[in-house]
N, C-alpha and C positions, 0 to 999 in steps of 0.2 A: 552654140547648139547644145542640146542635151541628148544623150544617147544611153540606151540600155546596153548592158555588156554584150548581148548577142547582136547588136546593131553595129558594133565597132568595126568588125571585119569588112563589112560592105563599105563603110565610110573611108577606111584606109585604102581600099582599092581605088577609090575615086580621087582622093586628094589627101595631103598631109597638112593638118592644121598647124598653126605656129605654136600652139600650147594645148596641153591636155591636163585635165584634173580628173583623177580617179578617186572616188570616195565610196565608202560603204563598208559593211560588216561581214561580207562574204569573201574570205581570203582567196579561195580558188579563182573566182571570177576576177578579183583584183590582180592577182598574179598573172593570169592569162592575158588580161587587158594590157598590162605593162609589157609583157613579152611581145605582144602583137605590135605595140607602138615602137618598141626597140627595133624589131625586124623591119618595119616600114621605114623607120629613120635610116637604118643602114642602107636600104635600097635607094634612098634619096641622097646618099652621100654624107650623112652625119656619122662620120667615122670615129670622132672623139666622143668620150663620155665622161661626165663629171657627176659624182653623187654627193649630195649634201643631206645631212641629217639635222633637221630643225628641232633640236632638243633645247632644254632649258639653258639659257645663256648664249644661244646661237646668235651670231652676228649677221643680221639680215642684209648688211651692206655687201656681203659676199655674193648675193644674188645679182646685184647691180654690177659688181666687178666681173662676174662670169659672163654677163651679157655684153660688157664693154671690151673684155680682153680678147685678143686674137690668138689663135693657136700658132705655135711656132712653125707648123707645117701648113698653115692656111686651111686646115680642115674645118668642116662644119661640126658643130658640137651639140650633143644631147645633154641637157642638164636635168638630172633627176633630183627633185626636192621631196624629201620624205618627212612627213609629220607623224609623230607618235600619238598625238591626241586629236580630238575633233575640234579644238579651239585654235583659231589663228590670232595671235596677239596683234595689238595695234600697229607695232612697228613692222610686223610681217605683212599685215594687210596693205600698208603703204608701199612696202617694197614690191609686193606682187602687182599692185595696181600700176606702179611706175614702170615696172618691167614690161607689162602687157600694153601699156599706153604707147610705148616706143619700142616695138618688137625689133629684134635684130634678125635679119633674114638668115644669118648663119648660125643661129641658136634656136633649138627647139626645147621648150620647157615642158617637163612632165612632172606634175605634183601628185603625190598619193597621200591619202589620209583616211582614218575611219570616217564614219558618217559625221558630218559637221554638227556641232553642239551650239546651244544658245538660242535665243529667240530671234525669229525671222532671219536665220542665217542665209537663206536663199536670196535675201534682198541685200546682203552685204556687198560693198563695192568690189572686194576681191573676187567674190563668187560670180557676180554679174560680169566682171571683166573676162573671166574664163568663158562664160556663156557667149559673150559678144565677139571676142577676139579669137576664141579657140573652140574647144569641145569639152563637155563635162560628161564623164562616163560613170554611171551608177552601178556599183557592184553590190547589190542588195540580196539578202537571203531569199530563197525561193519559198513560196507558200507550199505547204505540205501537199496540197492537191496537184500542184504543178510538177512535182518531182518525178513521177513516172514518165511524163512526156519529155522532160529534160533528159532523163536517162535514155529514152528511145532515140532522141536526137543524137546523143553521143554514140550510141551503138551504130546508128546509120552511117556515121563517119567511117567506121571500120567495117562497113558492109555487112552488118548483122541486124537482125530485128527479133524481138522477143514478144511472147504472148502477153496479154494484159495481166494475167496471173503472175508471170515471171517478173514483169516490171513492178507490180505492187509488192511482191516479195522482196525484191532488191531495194526498193525505196524504203520499206520498213526496216530492213537490215542495216542500212547505213545511217538511219536515225537523223536524217536531215543534214548530215555532214557531207558537203559536196566533195571535199578532198578525199574522204573515204569512198564515196561513190565513184569518183574518177579512178581510184586504185582498183576497185572491183571491175569496172568496165575495161580497164587495161588488162586485167587478168583474164577476162573472157575473150579478149582478142587473141590470147595465147593458147587458151585451153579449149575453146570451142571453134568450130569451123565457121566460115562465112555463111550467111543465109539465116534461116530460122533457128532460134534457140528456145527450147522448151523449159518449163519450170524445173524439171528434174536436172537438166544440165546446169541451170543456174544454181540450184541447191548444191550440186556436186562441186561447183567451182568456188562457192562462197563459204567461208568459215562461219560457223554459227556460235563460236565460243562466247563472244561478247553478248549475243542475244540471251543466251541462257544465264549468264552472269547478271545481266540486267533484270531478268525475271526474279532472281533471288533478291536483288537489291530492292525492287519494287514491292515484292512480297513482304520483306522485312519492314519497309517504311510504312506500308498500309496496316500491317499487323501490330505496329508499335514495338517491334523486337529490335531495340537499338544495338545490342551486341552483334547480332547477325547483320544488321545494316552496316555497321562499322567494318566488319570483316569483309563483306561483299564489296564495299567501296574501296577498301585497301587493296583487295585483290584486283579490281579493275585498274586501279592506279598503278599497281606494281607490274601489270602486264602491258602498260603503256597505252591503255585505252583513252580515247579522246573525252575529256571532261565536257567539251562542247556538245558532243553527240549524246552523252549521258544526260546532260541538263536539258537538251532539246526534247529527248524522248520522255523523260520524266515530267517535264513541263506540259507536254502534249497530253499525257495521261491525266495529270491533275486538272488541266483545263477541261477535259472531257468529263471528269468526275464532277466538277463544279457545275457544268451544264446539266448533268443527270440529276444532281441534287436539286437544282432549281426546278427541273421538270417534275420530280417527285412531289415537290411542295405544291405543284399545281394539280396534283391528282393523276398524273400520267403513269402509264405502266412502265415498270423498270425494264422489262424485256425489250420493249420498243425503243426506249431511250438508249439502251446499250447498243442496239442495232444502228440507230441514227448516228451515234458517236463513235462507231467503229471500235467498240470494246468487245473483242472476240471471246469465244468460250473459254479459252485457256486463261485469260486475264480476269474473267468475271468473278471468281471466288475472292481474289485479293481486293478487287474493287468494291465488292459488297462489304468487306471488312472496313474499308476506308469510309464508305457511306454511313455505316453504323457508328463509327468512332468519331467522326468529325462533322462539325456544323458547316452550313453553307458559307458563313463568314470566314471560317478557318481555311476552307478550301480555296476561297478567293484570295486570301492573303498568301497562301502557299504558291498560287499561280504567279502572283506579282513577284514574289521572292525568287521563284525559279527563273523568271525572265531576267532579273538582275544577275543571277548566277550565270546564266548563259551569256549575257553581255560581258561580264567579267572574264569568262572563259575565252572570249574572242579578243580580249585586250581593249575593250571599249567601255569598260565599267570599272569601278573600284572594288577592292577586296580580293581575297584569295578564294577562288571558286570551290576548290576541294574542301577547304575548312568551312565555308559557308554551307555547303551541302551536308556536311557532317553535323553542323549545328541544327539544321532543319530536321534531320533525322532524330536528334536528341529531343527536340521540342515536340515532335510528333509522338514520341514514345511516352511523354508525360502528359497525362490528362486527355480528355476526349475532345475538348474544344466546343462542347455543346453549350 
């Protein structure tokens, strides 16, 4: 069976599958899914736990050995198999299929990995084995439009609810980073009472430092001021800000600018395009600079590159994301791209 991350809890309350695959690029949802499976396994008597890291040179025979070996104390065992990449080698695929073909009732397999790579990976034998014998849990990033409702659901767990304005503010602040969102939600459980939470209470509880630093970063990028861009980026990095959050928000703004540029080419009004793409008044001056300086093709290319940087920031793409973002700023500073 296939499950979304939010469906896993209900499934675990009904039964415990013999094997679980957790895959996806959203770390918070993947971590929470693994924690939920571990807790359910403990309740079912899987007291022993063995963790395997399937890195380069990993002996996949260890998986068969784990399923065949008995604990000294006769305890049931949870085997966690962790893959760093989205590719399963041929030897690994064979080992997984063999393990699931003859499941050991005293062993529960939980495999975690980024989103699988390669063509038709969902048809691979190892993946379909998890679907047919166990459960596949998808931990995928949320769409921007879904983030306020996700935050509302998390607040409801701690008996709080917020206005639409407060939810939108919090969603914008965390820049698509669910780990950061969960931290702010936990903070609200301590700083605000149960019941309704207004916009001003959320503003008071949430730090705005990163948002203002982001404004400086975006202003420098769109204006072609590379020295200022480099300083702002170094400041964010030095303060421990999330490169994934920065890349997500910058990518969203560039994508919005690409859509606006296309609309302007069709003769549409800029004011209406800004409204449709949620480019608010404070961001409009810098966005106007970008629209004047860059062609539609260059903006589209920047969106693609930001997507790659965001993937690299989550460990599912190649390259060093901070360096890649710095290079993008340097290229934006040289030439208009028209």
